[in-house]
N, C-alpha and C positions, 0 to 999 in steps of 0.2 A: 289317265292315258287317253289320248285322242285317237280316233279312227279316221281313216281316209277311205273314200269310195273309189276314186279314179284319179288319173293324171292326164295331162295333155300339154303339148307344146303350144304356147300362145304368143302372139306378136303384138297385141294391142293393149293388154292390161298393164304392162310396165313399159313406159316410153324408152325407146332405144335399146331394149333388151329382148333376148330370146329367152322366154321364161318357161320353166316347167311349173305349170299350175297344179297344185295338189288340192283337190276338193275334200275338205274336212267335214265330217258329219256331226250330228248332235248340236245343230245351231240353235241357240236359245233366243235369237233375235226375232225369228218368225215374222219377217216383214210382210205386210199385206202386198200382194202382187209379186212376190218372190218368184224368180224364174227357176229356182232350184229347190223346190219344196221337198224333194227327196232327201236333201241334206238335213232336214229337221230331225229325222230319225237317227238314232245312234246305231249306225250300220257300218259295215266295211271292215277293214283290217287295221291293226294297230300301227300307228305312225311312230316309229322308233328311229334312233340314230342308225341302226343297222339297215332299216328300210331306206332311209335317206341315202346312205352309202351305195346301196344297190341301185337306186334310181339314178344317182350321179354317174355310176359306172355304165348303166344302160345307155345314157345319153352323152357319154364321154365326148367332150369337146363341142357338142351341138347346142348347149345351153350356156347362158351367161348369168342366169338368175333362177332362184327357187322362189316361187310365189305361193304362200300359204293362203288358200281361199277359205276363210273361216277360221275356226278355232276359238271363238269367243266363249265357249264353255270352259276353257282352260287357258287363259291368256299367259299365265306364268310358264306353262309347258311350251307354248308357241315361242316365248322368249328364250327358253332353254334350248330349243331346236335351232333358233336363229344363231345363238352363241355357238352351238355345235358346228353349224355350217361354216360360220366365219373362221372357226378354229381349224377344222379338218379340211375344208374346201375353200381356202381364202380367195381363189380365183372367182368365186361366185358371189353375186349380190343376193340380198335377201329382201323379199317384199312380203307384206302382210295386208290382206284385204279383211278389214274388220267391219262388222255391221253396227258397231257401237258409235255413239255420238262423239266420244273422246277416247283417247288411248287410256286404258286403265292404269291407275297409279302403280300397280305391281309390275308394269312393263317398263323396261329401260329402252326408250326410243333409240338411243345410240347403238343398240344391237341390230338395228334394221337399216337398210338403205332406202326403202320406200315403205310408207304406211298409208293405207287408204282407210278413212273413217267415214261413218255416216250410213244410217240405214237407208234402204231403198224406199223412197216415198213416191208413189206412182205419178202424182200430179207435178212433182218437181223433176222427175226423170233421173237418168243415170249419169255417169261421169261425162258422157259426150254432149249432154244438154247444158246449155249456159245457165239454166234455172236450177240445176242440181244442188242439193244440200251436201252431197258427198264431196270429199276433198282427198286428193292424193298428194302426199308430201314426199319430197326427195331430200336425202341427207345432203347438206351443203358443207361449207367450211366448218371445221370443228364438229360440234354436235348440234349445229343449227339445222333446221329444216325449211325448205322452200316449197310453197304451194305450186305444184306443176299441173294442176287440174286444167288450166286453159289449153294445155297441149292436146287435149282431147277434143276441143271444140272445133267445129268446121266453120 
């Protein structure tokens, strides 16, 4: 079971979406220079389908996407939650920000609308930097994904 620490409405993490970002704790990636080191600890409250339903009701009509920020300790559970959202809240898109280099083989990419991969590497920068190693992919036709990272660049 994953725990989450907090949530927030975000406008920049997922292009063209008003996303409810859910910050998930117990991050195993521990990237040097991480801006959210508090998420390294296994803290917070359980992230369950009931919790997701409550959050969706709380922001009824205000969000277009649920963005899981982390969850690398249990990628199959993140995948299960993505499936749940698509089944119970089909009006919402689902994004996952992972610190891994690649999407784990236990994850079905087609269950997500957006997936960000790549650890934070300070000298390469984050998604807004052209030198970044991080990539954000958006589901395109069928189960294909397109790299939309350049949308972040100024």
